[in-house]
C-alpha positions in Angstrom: 0.0 0.0 0.0 1.5 3.4 -0.9 2.4 5.6 2.0 0.1 8.5 2.6 2.0 11.8 2.6 1.4 14.3 5.4 -0.8 17.3 4.7 1.0 20.3 3.4 1.1 23.7 4.9 -1.6 24.7 2.4 -3.8 21.9 3.7 -3.2 23.1 7.2 -4.2 26.7 6.3 -7.3 25.6 4.4 -8.4 23.4 7.4 -7.8 26.1 10.0 -9.5 28.7 7.9 -12.5 26.4 7.4 -12.6 25.8 11.1 -12.6 29.5 11.9 -15.4 30.1 9.4 -17.4 27.2 10.8 -17.1 28.6 14.3 -18.4 31.9 13.1 -21.5 30.2 11.8 -22.0 27.9 14.8 -21.3 30.4 17.5 -21.3 33.9 15.9 -20.0 36.8 18.0 -19.4 39.6 15.5 -18.4 39.8 11.9 -15.4 41.7 12.9 -14.2 39.0 15.2 -14.7 36.3 12.5 -12.8 38.4 10.0 -10.0 38.9 12.5 -9.8 35.2 13.1 -9.6 34.4 9.4 -6.9 37.1 8.9 -4.9 35.8 11.8 -4.8 32.3 10.4 -3.8 33.5 6.9 -1.1 35.9 8.3 0.4 32.9 10.2 1.1 31.5 6.7 2.6 34.7 5.3 -0.6 36.0 3.7 -1.0 39.6 4.6 -4.1 41.8 4.2 -2.5 43.6 1.2 -2.2 40.1 -0.5 -5.9 39.4 0.3 -6.9 42.7 -1.1 -5.0 42.1 -4.4 -6.6 38.6 -4.6 -10.1 40.1 -4.1 -9.5 42.8 -6.7 -8.4 40.1 -9.1 -11.6 38.3 -8.4 -13.6 41.5 -9.2 -11.8 41.7 -12.6 -12.7 38.1 -13.3 -16.4 38.6 -12.4 -16.7 41.9 -14.3 -15.1 40.2 -17.4 -17.7 37.4 -17.1 -20.4 40.0 -16.6 -19.5 41.8 -19.8 -19.9 38.5 -21.7 -23.2 37.6 -20.0 -24.8 40.9 -20.8 -23.5 40.8 -24.4 -25.0 37.3 -24.7 -28.4 38.6 -23.3 -28.3 41.3 -25.9 -27.7 38.8 -28.7 -30.7 36.7 -27.3 -32.9 39.8 -27.4 -31.9 40.5 -31.0 -32.8 36.9 -31.9 -36.2 37.3 -30.4 -37.1 40.4 -32.3 -35.9 38.8 -35.6 -37.5 35.4 -35.2 -40.4 33.8 -37.0 -43.6 33.4 -34.9 -43.3 29.6 -35.0 -39.9 29.7 -33.2 -40.8 32.4 -30.7 -41.2 30.2 -27.7 -37.8 28.5 -28.1 -36.1 31.8 -28.7 -37.9 33.4 -25.7 -36.5 30.5 -23.5 -33.0 31.4 -24.7 -33.6 35.1 -23.8 -35.0 34.1 -20.3 -31.9 32.0 -19.6 -29.5 34.7 -20.8 -31.3 37.2 -18.5 -31.0 34.9 -15.5 -27.3 34.3 -16.2 -26.6 38.0 -16.5 -28.6 38.6 -13.2 -26.6 36.0 -11.4 -23.3 37.3 -12.7 -24.3 40.8 -11.6 -24.9 39.5 -8.1 -21.5 37.9 -8.1 -19.9 41.2 -9.1 -21.7 43.1 -6.3 -20.5 40.5 -3.7 -16.9 40.6 -4.8 -16.8 44.4 -4.9 -18.2 44.3 -1.3 -15.5 41.9 -0.3 -12.8 44.2 -1.7 -14.2 47.1 0.3 -14.2 45.1 3.6 -10.6 43.9 3.4 -9.4 47.4 2.2 -11.1 49.0 5.2 -9.4 46.5 7.5 -6.1 47.0 5.8 -6.2 50.8 6.0 -7.4 50.8 9.6 -4.5 48.4 10.6 -2.0 50.5 8.7 -3.2 53.7 10.4 -3.0 52.2 13.8 0.5 50.8 13.2 1.9 54.2 12.2 2.0 55.0 15.9 4.3 52.0 16.5 7.3 53.6 14.7 10.2 55.0 16.7 11.8 56.4 13.6 10.0 59.6 12.6 11.4 59.5 9.0 10.1 56.0 8.4 6.8 56.9 9.9 6.4 59.8 7.5 7.4 57.7 4.6 4.9 54.9 5.6 2.2 57.5 6.0 2.8 59.0 2.6 2.6 55.5 1.1 -0.7 54.9 3.0 -2.2 58.1 1.7 -1.1 57.4 -1.9 -2.5 53.8 -1.7 -5.8 55.2 -0.3 -6.0 57.7 -3.1 -5.5 55.1 -5.8 -7.9 52.8 -4.0 -10.5 55.5 -4.0 -10.2 56.0 -7.7 -10.6 52.2 -8.1 -13.8 52.0 -6.1 -15.3 55.0 -8.0 -14.9 53.0 -11.2 -16.1 49.7 -9.6 -19.2 51.4 -8.2 -20.0 53.0 -11.5 -19.7 49.7 -13.3 -21.8 48.0 -10.6 -24.5 50.7 -10.8 -24.6 50.4 -14.6 -25.9 46.8 -14.4 -29.2 47.5 -12.6 -30.9 49.7 -15.3 -29.9 47.1 -18.0 -31.2 44.3 -15.9 -34.5 46.1 -15.3 -34.9 46.6 -19.1 -34.2 43.0 -19.9 -36.5 41.9 -17.0 -39.4 44.0 -18.4 -38.9 42.6 -21.9 -38.7 39.0 -20.7 -41.9 39.4 -18.7 -43.7 41.1 -21.6 -42.8 38.3 -23.9 -43.7 35.7 -21.3 -47.3 37.1 -21.2 -47.5 37.9 -24.9 -45.8 35.3 -27.0 -47.1 36.5 -30.3 -46.1 38.4 -33.4 -47.6 41.6 -32.1 -45.4 41.5 -29.0 -42.4 41.0 -31.2 -43.3 44.0 -33.4 -43.8 46.1 -30.3 -40.2 45.3 -29.1 -38.6 45.6 -32.4 -38.0 49.4 -32.2 -36.3 49.1 -28.8 -33.3 47.2 -30.0 -31.1 50.3 -30.6 -31.9 51.6 -27.1 -30.9 48.3 -25.4 -27.8 48.1 -27.5 -26.8 51.6 -26.3 -27.5 50.6 -22.7 -25.4 47.4 -23.0 -22.6 49.3 -24.7 -22.4 51.9 -21.9 -22.4 49.0 -19.3 -19.5 47.3 -21.1 -17.6 50.6 -21.3 -18.0 51.0 -17.5 -16.8 47.5 -16.9 -13.8 48.0 -19.1 -12.9 51.3 -17.2 -13.2 49.4 -13.9 -11.2 46.5 -15.1 -8.4 48.8 -16.3 -8.4 50.7 -13.0 -8.2 47.3 -11.2 -5.3 46.1 -13.3 -3.4 49.3 -12.6 -4.1 49.0 -8.9 -2.9 45.4 -8.8 0.3 46.3 -10.6 0.9 49.1 -8.2 0.3 47.0 -5.1 2.6 44.3 -6.5 5.3 46.9 -7.2 5.3 46.1 -11.0 
């Protein structure tokens, strides 16, 4: 029988982090306490808050890239509906409904990941601010404080773009949701004709959304490079 190798350091971290999260669920105290426990475990393995922040910003980039694709797919599904023959309407409507649901789900993921970035950034900056008082060398303290203010300024620019991109999703989702419901209740040629003139407006809405996403992704990429010293 092959010898079983001992669990690696990564396994230990994963197990300990899972235990900390489980305790937060079973015996919750405060969200701050749970977050601190998770941070402490990760920091024991050399993962600092700035590393966690970079990782979460990378997750936002991934989610926003996927959101762009899902909204573009929903637009294509809408175009297909307004151009379809009446006999195929129900099938194409089903495609639009699924595309809308995927876009809605992806939008929720973007919001969650942006929120997670804000939580860890707040914790990082609060910790950094507190630790400025621990310096005995005034010159090093001033240098660290300048770096903190510079990082906060760049982060603020990033969150402005992330928030703009996130906000741009809701109006487009509302438009698609209305059209999906309308078609659901009126699966006929007259309904298709009524929606046919709205294609240009929806295309413009999706184009603006994608542009906001791209601005946010570019800002996130720049922030990640700066945090990594690239």
